[in-house]
C-alpha positions in Angstrom: -25.3 4.2 8.6 -21.6 5.0 9.1 -20.2 8.4 7.6 -16.6 9.3 7.3 -17.4 12.9 8.3 -15.6 13.0 11.4 -12.2 11.5 11.0 -11.6 11.0 14.6 -14.6 8.7 15.0 -13.1 6.5 12.5 -9.5 6.5 13.8 -10.7 6.0 17.3 -11.8 2.4 16.5 -10.1 -0.7 15.7 -9.3 -1.0 12.0 -11.1 -3.9 10.1 -7.7 -5.1 8.8 -4.1 -4.4 8.8 -1.0 -5.1 6.9 2.4 -5.1 8.8 5.0 -3.9 6.4 8.7 -5.2 6.3 11.4 -4.1 3.9 13.3 -6.6 1.6 16.6 -7.8 2.5 18.1 -4.9 0.6 15.9 -2.5 2.7 15.7 -4.3 6.1 15.0 -1.4 8.2 11.7 -0.4 6.3 8.6 -1.1 8.5 5.1 0.3 9.2 1.5 -0.6 9.1 -1.4 -0.1 6.8 -4.8 0.1 8.5 -8.1 -0.6 6.8 -11.3 1.0 8.0 -14.5 -0.1 6.1 -17.4 2.0 5.7 -20.7 1.4 4.4 -19.5 2.0 0.6 -16.0 3.0 1.1 -12.6 2.3 3.0 -10.3 4.7 4.8 -6.8 3.7 4.4 -4.1 4.9 7.0 -0.3 4.2 6.4 2.6 5.1 8.5 6.1 3.8 7.4 9.6 4.3 8.6 13.1 3.9 7.3 12.3 4.6 3.7 15.2 5.4 1.4 16.0 9.3 1.6 16.3 11.6 -1.4 19.5 13.2 -2.4 19.3 17.0 -1.9 16.7 19.3 -2.4 13.9 18.9 -4.8 14.8 15.1 -4.5 12.4 14.0 -1.8 11.4 10.4 -2.8 8.1 9.5 -4.0 7.0 5.7 -3.6 4.7 3.9 -5.6 2.2 2.1 -3.4 -0.3 -0.7 -4.5 -2.3 -3.8 -3.2 -1.3 -6.8 -5.2 -3.1 -9.9 -6.0 -0.7 -12.4 -4.4 -0.9 -13.7 -1.0 2.7 -14.1 0.2 5.5 -11.7 0.6 8.0 -14.3 -0.7 9.8 -14.4 -3.9 13.4 -14.9 -5.4 17.0 -13.3 -6.0 15.7 -11.3 -8.7 12.3 -10.1 -7.1 12.2 -10.6 -3.2 8.3 -10.3 -3.3 7.6 -12.0 -6.7 4.8 -14.0 -5.1 3.0 -10.7 -4.4 2.0 -11.1 -8.1 0.5 -8.2 -9.8 -1.9 -5.3 -8.8 -5.2 -6.2 -7.5 -7.4 -5.8 -10.4 -10.8 -7.9 -10.3 -12.4 -5.7 -13.0 -9.4 -5.9 -15.4 -9.2 -2.0 -15.6 -6.1 -0.4 -17.3 -3.5 1.1 -15.0 -4.1 3.3 -13.0 -7.8 2.3 -12.6 -6.9 -1.1 -10.8 -8.5 -1.5 -7.6 -5.3 -2.0 -6.0 -3.8 1.4 -7.2 -3.3 3.6 -4.4 -2.1 7.1 -4.2 1.8 7.4 -3.8 3.6 7.7 -0.5 5.8 10.8 -0.2 9.0 10.1 1.8 10.1 13.0 4.3 13.4 12.1 6.1 12.6 8.4 5.5 9.1 8.7 7.0 5.7 8.5 5.2 2.3 9.0 6.4 -0.8 8.8 4.3 -4.7 8.8 4.8 -7.0 8.3 1.9 -10.7 7.3 1.1 -11.3 4.6 -1.7 -14.3 3.0 -3.0 -12.2 0.7 -5.3 -12.3 -2.3 -2.9 -14.0 -3.4 0.2 -12.1 -4.8 3.2 -13.4 -8.4 2.6 -12.0 -8.3 -1.1 -8.4 -7.4 0.1 -8.2 -9.9 3.1 -5.0 -12.0 2.5 -3.7 -10.0 -0.3 -0.4 -8.1 -0.2 0.5 -4.4 0.0 3.7 -3.4 -1.8 5.9 -0.3 -1.7 8.0 0.4 -5.0 11.3 2.1 -5.0 10.1 4.6 -7.6 7.0 6.8 -8.1 4.2 5.5 -10.5 4.1 7.1 -13.7 0.2 6.5 -14.0 0.5 5.6 -17.5 2.8 2.7 -18.2 0.9 -0.8 -18.5 0.6 -2.8 -16.6 2.2 -1.3 -13.4 3.2 2.3 -13.8 6.9 1.4 -14.1 7.2 1.8 -10.4 10.4 -0.1 -10.1 11.8 -2.6 -7.5 9.5 -3.9 -4.8 11.1 -2.9 -1.6 8.7 -3.6 1.1 5.6 -6.0 1.6 3.0 -6.7 3.9 -0.1 -9.2 3.9 -3.4 -7.8 4.8 -5.1 -9.6 7.6 -8.2 -9.1 9.6 -8.1 -7.6 13.0 -9.6 -9.2 16.2 -13.0 -7.7 17.1 
């Protein structure tokens, strides 16, 4: 039985899946990775992103909405570069912010963000092939169906890692 009581033991092993994040053509320098470590009844998600937009002055550190979307492609059109990422991953038809793909926001610090959290809203096999999206605005955790999170600025496809 695996427990997440020792963070170093989880982070010391190969993740079960990864999404390599790339920015849209408007934000080409954004890049990073999202690592997914599956456990018996939960998933640890570790994220590191660089070259995010920076805030304007004190009290303006940017906060970015961050979700798993149901689509399997980081392609789109002129109005939405990641339109084919589709909507939030929500297999149980829950209202926002209780979608399986709703994740804690990313807090920007001089263009960087780092996050580690534990969730039981999905398993690694459920999200393989889905997309991870970073939005330009914070999620308001209220507006249906997606939290009024604004433009999609970066995307990555969740793929299994080699064992």
